[in-house]
C-alpha positions as CSV (number, residue, x, y, z in Angstrom):
1,M,0.0,0.0,0.0
2,K,1.6,3.2,-1.2
3,N,-1.1,5.8,-1.4
4,F,-3.2,6.8,1.8
5,A,-5.0,10.0,0.8
6,G,-8.8,9.7,0.5
7,K,-8.9,6.2,2.1
8,I,-10.1,4.9,5.1
9,A,-8.3,3.8,8.3
10,F,-9.3,1.9,11.3
11,I,-7.0,1.8,14.3
12,T,-7.9,-0.1,17.6
13,G,-6.4,1.3,20.7
14,G,-6.5,4.7,18.7
15,A,-7.4,6.8,21.8
16,S,-3.8,6.9,23.3
17,G,-0.3,5.9,22.8
18,A,1.1,4.2,19.8
19,G,-2.5,3.8,18.4
20,L,-3.2,7.7,18.8
21,G,0.1,8.3,17.1
22,Q,-0.7,6.2,14.1
23,A,-4.4,7.7,14.0
24,K,-2.6,11.5,13.9
25,L,-0.1,10.5,11.2
26,F,-2.6,8.6,8.8
27,S,-5.1,11.5,9.3
28,K,-2.5,13.9,8.4
29,E,-1.6,11.5,5.3
30,G,-5.3,12.4,4.1
31,M,-7.0,9.3,5.4
32,R,-10.4,9.2,7.0
33,V,-9.8,7.9,10.3
34,A,-11.9,5.7,12.6
35,I,-10.4,4.9,16.1
36,G,-11.7,2.3,18.5
37,D,-11.2,2.2,22.3
38,I,-13.0,0.9,25.3
39,R,-12.7,4.3,27.3
40,Q,-15.2,7.1,25.9
41,D,-13.3,10.0,27.7
42,A,-10.2,9.0,25.9
43,L,-11.7,8.7,22.6
44,D,-13.4,12.2,23.0
45,K,-10.0,13.7,23.8
46,A,-8.3,11.8,21.0
47,V,-10.5,13.1,18.5
48,E,-9.6,16.6,19.2
49,E,-5.9,15.9,19.4
50,I,-5.9,14.1,15.8
51,R,-7.9,17.1,14.3
52,A,-5.6,19.5,15.7
53,Y,-2.5,17.7,14.6
54,S,-3.6,16.8,11.1
55,G,-6.1,19.7,10.3
56,A,-8.8,17.0,9.5
57,K,-12.4,18.0,9.2
58,A,-14.9,16.7,12.0
59,E,-16.6,14.4,9.5
60,D,-13.2,12.7,8.7
61,V,-12.6,11.4,12.1
62,L,-14.9,9.1,13.7
63,A,-14.6,7.6,17.6
64,I,-16.1,4.3,18.4
65,R,-16.6,3.0,21.8
66,V,-16.0,-0.8,21.5
67,D,-14.8,-3.8,23.9
68,L,-12.7,-5.8,21.1
69,M,-13.4,-9.0,23.1
70,D,-17.1,-8.9,22.5
71,R,-17.6,-9.8,19.0
72,E,-21.2,-8.4,18.6
73,Q,-19.8,-5.1,19.6
74,Y,-16.8,-5.3,17.2
75,I,-19.3,-6.3,14.2
76,A,-21.1,-3.3,15.2
77,A,-18.2,-1.2,15.0
78,A,-17.4,-2.6,11.3
79,D,-20.9,-1.7,10.3
80,K,-20.7,1.7,11.8
81,I,-17.2,2.6,9.8
82,E,-19.3,1.3,6.5
83,E,-22.2,3.4,7.5
84,V,-20.1,6.7,8.0
85,F,-17.3,6.3,5.6
86,G,-19.0,4.3,2.7
87,G,-16.9,1.2,3.3
88,P,-14.6,-0.9,5.1
89,P,-11.0,0.3,6.0
90,H,-8.3,0.1,3.3
91,L,-6.0,0.2,6.3
92,F,-6.8,-1.7,9.3
93,I,-4.1,-1.5,12.3
94,Q,-4.8,-3.3,15.5
95,T,-2.8,-1.7,18.3
96,A,-5.0,-2.0,21.3
97,G,-3.0,-3.9,24.0
98,V,-2.7,-4.6,27.8
99,N,-0.2,-6.0,30.1
100,S,0.6,-6.9,33.5
101,F,3.8,-8.2,35.3
102,G,4.3,-11.3,37.8
103,P,6.0,-14.6,38.0
104,A,4.7,-16.9,35.4
105,E,4.1,-19.5,38.1
106,A,1.8,-16.9,39.8
107,S,-0.5,-16.3,36.7
108,T,-4.1,-17.2,37.0
109,F,-6.8,-18.0,34.6
110,D,-7.9,-14.4,34.6
111,D,-4.5,-13.1,34.0
112,Y,-4.4,-15.3,30.9
113,D,-7.9,-14.5,29.9
114,W,-7.5,-10.9,30.0
115,V,-3.8,-10.3,28.8
116,V,-4.1,-13.0,25.7
117,G,-7.7,-12.0,25.2
118,V,-7.0,-8.4,24.4
119,N,-3.7,-9.0,22.9
120,F,-4.4,-12.0,20.9
121,N,-7.8,-13.1,20.6
122,A,-9.2,-9.6,20.0
123,V,-6.6,-9.4,16.9
124,V,-8.1,-12.7,15.7
125,N,-11.7,-11.0,16.1
126,G,-10.5,-8.1,14.0
127,L,-9.1,-10.2,11.2
128,V,-12.2,-12.5,11.1
129,I,-14.6,-9.4,10.9
130,F,-12.7,-7.1,8.7
131,V,-10.6,-9.2,6.2
132,P,-13.7,-10.8,4.4
133,R,-15.1,-7.1,4.2
134,M,-11.9,-5.9,2.6
135,I,-11.4,-8.5,0.2
136,R,-15.1,-8.0,-1.0
137,A,-14.8,-4.3,-1.3
138,Y,-11.3,-3.9,-2.6
139,S,-9.6,-7.1,-4.0
140,G,-8.4,-6.4,-7.6
141,K,-9.7,-2.7,-7.2
142,T,-7.3,-0.7,-4.8
143,D,-4.3,-1.5,-2.5
144,C,-5.1,-2.2,1.1
145,H,-3.4,-3.5,4.2
146,V,-3.8,-5.0,7.6
147,A,-1.4,-4.4,10.4
148,A,-0.7,-5.0,14.2
149,T,1.2,-3.5,16.8
150,S,3.1,-6.4,18.6
151,S,6.3,-6.3,20.6
152,M,9.9,-7.2,20.5
153,G,8.6,-9.4,23.4
154,A,7.4,-11.6,20.7
155,F,10.7,-13.1,20.0
156,S,11.6,-14.2,23.8
157,G,9.9,-15.6,26.6
158,F,10.0,-13.8,30.0
159,A,9.6,-15.3,33.4
160,T,7.7,-12.0,34.6
161,D,5.6,-11.3,31.4
162,A,4.6,-14.7,30.2
163,P,1.0,-14.2,29.0
164,Y,2.1,-11.0,27.0
165,A,5.1,-12.7,25.5
166,A,3.2,-15.7,24.4
167,A,0.3,-13.6,23.1
168,K,2.5,-11.4,20.9
169,A,4.5,-14.3,19.6
170,A,1.0,-15.6,18.3
171,V,0.3,-12.2,16.8
172,N,3.5,-12.5,14.7
173,S,2.8,-16.1,13.6
174,L,-0.8,-15.1,12.5
175,F,0.3,-12.2,10.7
176,Y,3.2,-14.3,8.9
177,S,0.2,-16.6,7.9
178,Y,-2.1,-13.7,6.8
179,Y,0.9,-12.3,4.6
180,E,0.8,-15.5,2.6
181,A,-2.9,-15.9,2.4
182,L,-3.7,-12.4,1.5
183,K,-1.3,-12.2,-1.5
184,P,-3.8,-13.2,-4.1
185,Y,-6.3,-10.4,-2.9
186,G,-3.6,-7.6,-3.2
187,I,-3.7,-7.1,0.7
188,G,-0.7,-6.6,2.4
189,A,0.1,-7.5,6.0
190,T,2.6,-6.1,8.5
191,V,3.4,-6.6,12.0
192,L,5.2,-3.8,14.0
193,C,7.6,-4.9,16.9
194,P,8.6,-2.2,19.2
195,A,10.2,-2.3,22.5
196,N,9.4,0.7,24.9
197,I,6.7,2.9,23.8
198,N,5.7,6.1,25.2
199,S,2.1,4.9,26.1
200,N,-0.5,4.3,28.8
201,I,-0.3,0.6,28.6
202,G,1.2,0.7,32.1
203,E,-2.0,1.8,33.5
204,A,-4.1,-1.1,31.8
205,E,-4.7,-2.6,35.2
206,K,-7.1,0.1,35.9
207,Y,-9.2,-0.9,33.1
208,R,-9.1,-4.6,33.7
209,P,-12.7,-6.1,33.6
210,E,-14.3,-6.9,37.1
211,H,-14.6,-10.5,36.2
212,L,-11.1,-10.9,35.4
213,R,-9.4,-9.2,38.5
214,N,-8.2,-12.4,40.1
215,T,-4.6,-11.9,39.5
216,G,-1.7,-13.7,40.9
217,Y,0.6,-10.7,40.5
218,N,1.4,-7.9,43.1
219,V,-0.6,-5.0,41.4
220,T,-1.0,-1.7,43.2
221,E,-1.1,2.0,42.6
222,E,2.6,2.1,43.3
223,T,3.4,-0.8,40.7
224,I,1.1,0.9,38.1
225,A,3.3,4.4,38.7
226,F,6.5,2.6,38.5
227,L,5.6,1.0,35.1
228,K,4.1,4.3,34.0
229,S,7.4,5.9,34.6
230,I,9.2,3.4,32.6
231,H,6.9,3.8,29.5
232,A,7.4,7.6,29.9
233,T,10.9,7.0,28.4
234,G,9.7,5.1,25.5
235,M,9.7,5.9,21.8
236,D,7.3,8.7,20.9
237,P,4.1,7.5,19.1
238,I,4.4,9.6,16.0
239,E,8.0,8.3,15.4
240,L,6.8,4.8,15.9
241,A,3.8,5.5,13.4
242,E,6.5,6.8,10.7
243,W,8.5,3.5,11.2
244,L,5.0,1.6,10.5
245,K,4.0,3.7,7.5
246,N,7.3,3.2,5.8
247,G,7.2,-0.5,6.5
248,I,3.7,-0.6,4.9
249,V,4.8,1.4,2.0
250,N,7.9,-0.8,1.4
251,E,5.6,-4.0,1.9
252,Q,7.5,-5.4,4.8
253,V,5.8,-8.0,6.9
254,L,7.9,-7.2,9.9
255,V,9.0,-3.8,11.1
256,V,11.3,-3.6,14.1
257,P,11.6,0.0,14.5
258,Y,15.3,0.7,15.3
259,E,18.2,1.3,13.2
260,N,20.2,-1.7,14.6
261,S,17.0,-4.1,13.9
262,E,19.0,-7.0,12.1
263,E,21.5,-7.0,15.0
264,M,18.5,-7.0,17.6
265,L,16.9,-10.1,15.5
266,R,20.1,-12.1,15.2
267,R,20.6,-11.9,18.8
268,E,17.0,-13.1,19.5
269,F,17.3,-15.9,17.0
270,Q,20.6,-16.9,18.2
271,K,19.0,-17.7,21.5
272,I,16.5,-19.9,19.9
273,I,19.3,-21.8,17.9
274,D,21.1,-22.2,21.4
275,F,18.1,-23.8,23.2
276,S,18.3,-26.5,20.7
277,S,21.7,-28.2,21.6
278,P,23.7,-28.9,24.7
279,E,26.4,-26.6,23.5
280,G,24.0,-23.9,23.0
281,M,22.4,-24.4,26.4
282,K,26.0,-23.9,27.8
283,R,26.2,-20.6,26.1
284,I,22.8,-19.5,27.5
285,A,23.8,-20.3,31.1
286,E,27.0,-18.4,30.6
287,A,25.0,-15.5,29.2
288,E,22.6,-15.6,32.1
289,E,25.4,-15.6,34.5
290,A,27.0,-12.6,33.0
291,Q,23.7,-10.8,32.8
292,R,23.1,-11.5,36.6
293,K,26.4,-9.9,37.5
294,A,25.9,-7.0,35.2
295,M,22.5,-6.3,36.7
296,E,24.0,-6.6,40.1
297,E,26.8,-4.0,39.3
298,M,24.4,-1.7,37.5
299,M,22.1,-1.7,40.7
300,K,25.2,-0.8,43.0
301,N,26.1,2.0,40.5
302,M,22.5,3.4,40.1
303,P,22.1,7.0,41.3
304,K,19.7,7.8,44.0
305,P,16.2,8.3,42.8
306,A,14.5,11.7,42.8
307,D,12.4,12.3,45.9
308,G,9.0,10.6,45.1
309,A,10.1,8.6,42.1
310,P,9.2,4.9,42.3
311,V,11.8,2.2,43.0
312,M,11.1,-1.3,41.5
313,K,12.4,-3.1,44.8
314,D,10.3,-0.7,47.1
315,V,7.2,-1.1,45.2
316,G,7.3,-4.9,44.4
317,F,7.0,-4.6,40.8
318,A,6.7,-7.9,39.0
319,K,6.4,-9.9,42.4
320,A,3.6,-12.2,43.1
321,R,0.8,-11.8,45.7
322,K,2.3,-12.7,49.0
323,D,-0.2,-15.2,49.9
324,L,0.7,-17.5,47.0
325,D,2.5,-20.2,49.0
326,W,4.0,-22.2,46.1
327,V,5.9,-19.2,44.9
328,D,9.5,-18.9,45.9
329,P,9.7,-16.2,48.6
330,S,12.1,-14.0,46.7
331,K,9.5,-13.7,43.9
332,K,6.8,-12.2,46.1
333,M,5.9,-9.6,48.3
334,N,6.8,-9.8,52.0
């Protein structure tokens, strides 16, 4: 997909963070943009920001409140886009995401149902709902594209981020599959894999559904504030959106938004290769020990945080609930 002006975009998670950055950029490219999010107040504010950034007319920005795990709501959102803009999106970007941190062995069904539900199942919902509509409307007529915001976490497992890493790995695999499947229809597919983004994902726990709140992780206002402080240092959403736009134009299936992306990927895939042999496992053990020592040294030399700044060890970030008697004491709150 190389031309955007006059076409339709739909971006999930478009009311903040990476999704809002994408909405701003593609609106400025001349697209009519619909954004989906579960928070009405955030949607209202985002519409104003998009129009201020791009100069778009009011009728060219559409906000839709939608729970992406509710298929009936998602179908209704698709119908609304067609009703208002006259057709399905030419560019469909799934960026909505949530995360929570804690030891893998402390994870509950609710932790998996929520994190995997939003980060993977909702992506499946979007593809099943929108791809047939896009094929019917645009195949053989004009170029169009599906994309998803995944993560560098898709390439590695993490002891304190298991549901998220698993969901993102599944998203990557799904998009590799759709890339092959959608070629005959002239529809491209791209998966975007950033590391840290300046976004509100650190506050996702505040919006976890009531029926999925039985978490095994230590989640408090302090851990949320700590995670928010980490994400505040991440890549600017507009910069990230530029990487995605260029990847779409260049028909890339995978976009790792860093100048040293090949080096980063080679490092991740070398780990997979090392997992597959005894010699490789020795290299893994040596690397883990070196990393442990480096972390200890870094913690010793860290400057004292500013007054009021959250400190990971103090807030119990990525720890388990203290009542889980099967979890190693060092991995949970005291």
